[in-house]
N, C-alpha and C positions, 0 to 999 in steps of 0.2 A: 544302519549305515546307508547313506545314499550312494548312488553309483559313482559320483565324483570322489567321495571319500574312499571307496573301495579301490579305485584306480590310483589314488594318492598314496595308498599303503605301499605300493611297489616302488615309490620314489623315496621312501623313508629308509634310514639306516637301521641296522639290526638293533642298536641300542635304543633308538626311538621306538621301535616296534616292541621291544621288551618292556619299556616303560608303559606303553599303551596297553600291553597285555596285563601288566600288574594292576593298572587302574580298572580295566574291565573285569578282572577276576574279583577285585574287592567289591565292585558294584554288584556283580552277580551273587556273591556271598551275602551281601547286605539285603538284596532283594529276596533271596531265598529265606532268610531269617524273618523278614517282615511278612512274607507270605504265610509262613507257619504261624506267626503271631496274629494273623488276620488284619494287619494294618496296611497292607499293600493295596494301593488303589490302581496302579498301573501294573497289570499282570503280564506284561510282555517279557517274561524271563527268557523265553525261547529266542527272542531277538538278541539278547545279550549273549546267550550261548553261541548263537550263530556268528556274532562279531568276534568272539574269542576264537572260534574255529578258523575264521578268515585270517586273523592275525597270525595264528599258529601256522597256517598254510603258507603264508608269505614268508615267515621266518624260515620254514623248512625249505622253501624254494631258494632262498638266498644263501643258505648254509652249504 
């Protein structure tokens, strides 16, 4: 995520954040499966995990 995207997270509603969290978790799961199968070319799984953590943090702050 870019800096502008991170700042935009704070402007979203909790419903939008939950939807984005679901999408990120699906992408993370697919990437992990592809990595195990040896088919993953982009191995930046840690960046996806960081994005999940950012979204969860913003949801926690808004609750």
